[in-house]
C-alpha positions in Angstrom: -35.3 15.7 64.8 -34.9 18.7 67.6 -32.0 21.3 68.4 -32.2 23.7 70.2 -29.1 26.5 71.1 -28.5 29.0 73.6 -32.0 29.4 74.8 -32.6 32.3 76.8 -35.9 33.4 78.3 -36.9 35.8 80.7 -39.8 37.1 82.3 -39.2 40.3 83.7 -36.4 39.9 85.9 -36.5 36.3 86.1 -34.3 34.1 84.4 -36.3 31.0 83.3 -34.3 29.3 80.5 -30.1 30.3 80.5 -28.5 29.7 77.7 -29.8 25.7 76.9 -28.9 23.6 74.5 -30.6 20.5 73.6 -30.6 17.9 71.1 -33.3 14.8 71.1 -32.9 12.3 68.1 -35.6 11.5 66.1 -38.1 8.7 67.4 -38.4 7.3 71.2 -39.5 8.5 74.2 -37.7 11.4 76.3 -38.9 12.5 79.7 -38.5 16.7 80.3 -38.6 16.3 84.2 -37.5 19.2 86.8 -38.9 20.6 90.0 -41.6 23.2 89.8 -39.3 26.7 88.3 -36.9 24.6 86.7 -37.9 25.9 83.1 -39.4 22.6 81.8 -42.8 24.4 80.8 -41.0 27.2 79.2 -39.4 25.3 77.4 -42.7 23.0 75.8 -44.0 26.4 75.6 -41.4 27.4 73.3 -41.2 24.4 71.1 -45.2 25.4 71.0 -44.6 28.7 69.6 -46.8 29.8 72.6 -43.5 31.1 74.4 -40.8 33.0 71.9 -37.7 32.9 73.5 -35.3 36.6 74.2 -32.6 34.5 72.4 -31.8 31.4 70.7 -33.0 28.9 68.1 -35.1 26.1 67.7 -34.9 23.8 64.9 -37.0 21.2 63.9 -35.4 19.0 60.7 -32.7 21.3 60.9 -35.5 24.2 60.0 -35.7 26.9 62.5 -39.3 27.4 63.2 -39.1 30.2 65.8 -41.7 33.1 64.9 -43.6 30.0 62.0 -46.4 28.2 62.6 -46.8 25.9 59.7 -44.8 23.4 61.9 -47.2 22.5 64.2 -49.4 20.9 61.7 -47.0 17.9 62.0 -46.8 18.1 66.0 -49.3 17.0 68.8 -50.0 18.2 72.4 -51.5 17.3 75.1 -51.6 20.1 77.6 -52.0 19.5 81.6 -55.5 21.1 82.1 -58.0 20.1 79.4 -60.2 23.8 79.5 -63.0 22.6 77.4 -65.8 24.7 76.6 -67.9 23.6 79.3 -71.2 24.1 77.1 -69.8 21.3 74.3 -70.3 17.7 73.7 -67.7 15.3 73.4 -68.7 14.8 70.1 -69.3 18.6 68.6 -65.5 19.4 70.0 -64.1 16.4 68.4 -65.6 17.9 65.2 -65.1 21.5 65.8 -61.0 20.2 66.2 -60.9 18.1 63.0 -62.5 21.2 61.3 -59.8 23.5 62.5 -57.4 20.8 61.4 -56.8 19.7 57.8 -55.7 16.5 58.7 -57.1 13.0 58.9 -57.7 11.5 62.1 -58.9 8.5 63.8 -61.2 9.1 66.6 -63.5 6.8 66.7 -60.6 3.6 67.5 -59.2 5.7 70.2 -63.4 6.8 71.5 -63.5 2.8 72.0 -60.1 2.1 73.5 -61.2 4.8 75.7 -64.6 3.7 76.4 -66.0 7.0 75.7 -69.1 6.2 73.3 -71.4 6.8 76.0 -70.0 9.9 76.9 -69.9 11.9 73.3 -73.3 13.7 74.3 -72.9 14.4 77.2 -71.6 18.2 78.4 -67.9 18.6 78.7 -68.9 20.5 81.9 -70.7 17.6 83.3 -67.7 15.4 83.0 -65.3 14.1 85.6 -61.5 14.7 85.6 -60.5 11.5 84.6 -63.2 11.6 81.4 -61.6 14.9 80.4 -58.5 13.3 80.0 -59.2 10.5 77.9 -61.3 13.3 75.6 -57.9 15.3 76.0 -55.8 12.4 75.0 -58.6 11.3 71.8 -58.0 14.6 70.3 -54.1 14.3 70.9 -53.8 11.3 69.4 -56.1 11.3 66.5 -54.1 13.2 64.2 -50.9 11.2 62.9 -47.8 13.6 63.1 -44.0 12.9 63.9 -43.9 15.2 67.1 -45.9 14.3 70.0 -45.6 16.4 73.3 -47.7 14.9 76.4 -48.1 17.5 79.5 -48.9 15.0 82.8 -50.9 13.0 80.7 -51.4 10.6 83.3 -54.0 12.8 85.6 -56.9 11.6 86.6 -56.5 8.1 84.5 -57.7 5.1 86.1 -55.5 2.0 85.8 -57.4 0.3 82.9 -57.4 3.8 81.0 -53.4 4.1 82.2 -52.8 0.8 80.7 -54.2 1.8 77.5 -52.2 5.0 77.2 -49.3 3.2 77.8 -49.9 0.6 74.9 -50.9 4.1 72.9 -47.7 5.6 73.5 -45.5 2.3 72.8 -47.3 2.3 69.5 -46.2 5.7 68.8 -43.0 5.2 69.5 -43.0 2.0 67.1 -44.1 4.0 64.1 -40.6 6.2 64.6 -42.1 9.2 66.2 -40.6 11.8 68.7 -42.6 11.4 71.9 -41.6 14.4 75.0 -43.3 13.4 78.2 -43.2 16.1 81.2 -44.4 14.0 84.4 -43.8 13.8 88.1 -44.7 10.3 88.4 -41.2 8.9 88.6 -42.7 5.1 87.9 -44.0 6.0 84.7 -40.8 7.4 83.3 -39.1 4.5 84.8 -41.6 2.1 82.4 -41.4 4.4 79.5 -38.7 7.0 78.7 -35.7 6.1 76.6 -34.0 9.3 77.7 -34.0 11.6 80.5 -33.5 15.7 80.0 -33.0 17.0 83.6 -33.7 20.7 83.9 -33.0 22.9 87.1 -32.7 26.5 86.8 -32.7 27.0 83.4 -30.1 24.7 82.6 -29.9 21.0 81.8 -28.0 19.1 84.7 -28.6 15.5 83.2 -29.1 14.1 79.7 -28.8 10.1 79.5 -30.9 7.0 79.9 -32.7 5.8 83.2 -29.8 3.3 83.9 -27.2 5.7 83.2 -28.9 8.5 85.8 -29.0 5.2 88.3 -25.1 4.8 88.3 -24.6 8.2 88.0 -26.3 9.1 91.2 -25.3 5.8 92.7 -29.0 4.9 93.3 -31.1 1.9 92.9 -34.6 3.5 92.3 -35.5 6.7 89.9 -37.2 8.6 92.6 -33.8 8.6 94.2 -31.7 9.2 91.7 -34.0 13.0 90.8 -33.7 13.4 94.2 -30.0 13.0 94.5 -30.0 15.5 91.4 -31.5 18.3 92.8 -30.0 18.1 96.1 
């Protein structure tokens, strides 16, 4: 599904990605982990076409997508921060995104799931952070795409919304979707991820299952396993 070869990215003198090679098979949930400055955000932005690498290739289904845009119609992305126009209502934003993207959508099912009906006519600038995140999730999952990228998806969610999100992600996985998640919540990774990709200094230091990482680091929980990798 995703094949990244010899990816390099510098911002002036700072090397962020340093010859990164990564293959992620189709289907399943992969957690892209690493400390701040490890290169994971830049990697995600390269996948999205928001950052152009200095060198290397990114292939989706064996097609090089660098400097192309049409592949993004089969990709859903949840950004970490939901920077919505504050003067728009929730329903106006949903309609605007639907008009921009020529695909069928299932927004009403998601609106019902996350209890957003009472907020549809409210201005986005007046919503709490948690409610904005629910809107963010609706916009991400209302289109049917094979690749889903979630950047800190649990931010601001109450326990009930978090349960709904987990079920939604698992449902997408059952459909054969490829899901990439970046998060600092190790309990979420431990429960959800099939595979961990750990970045440090722009390189991959580990790729494999949670159990494999625990065994390799001789730790009993994921949080201490990651800490051991970092040290």
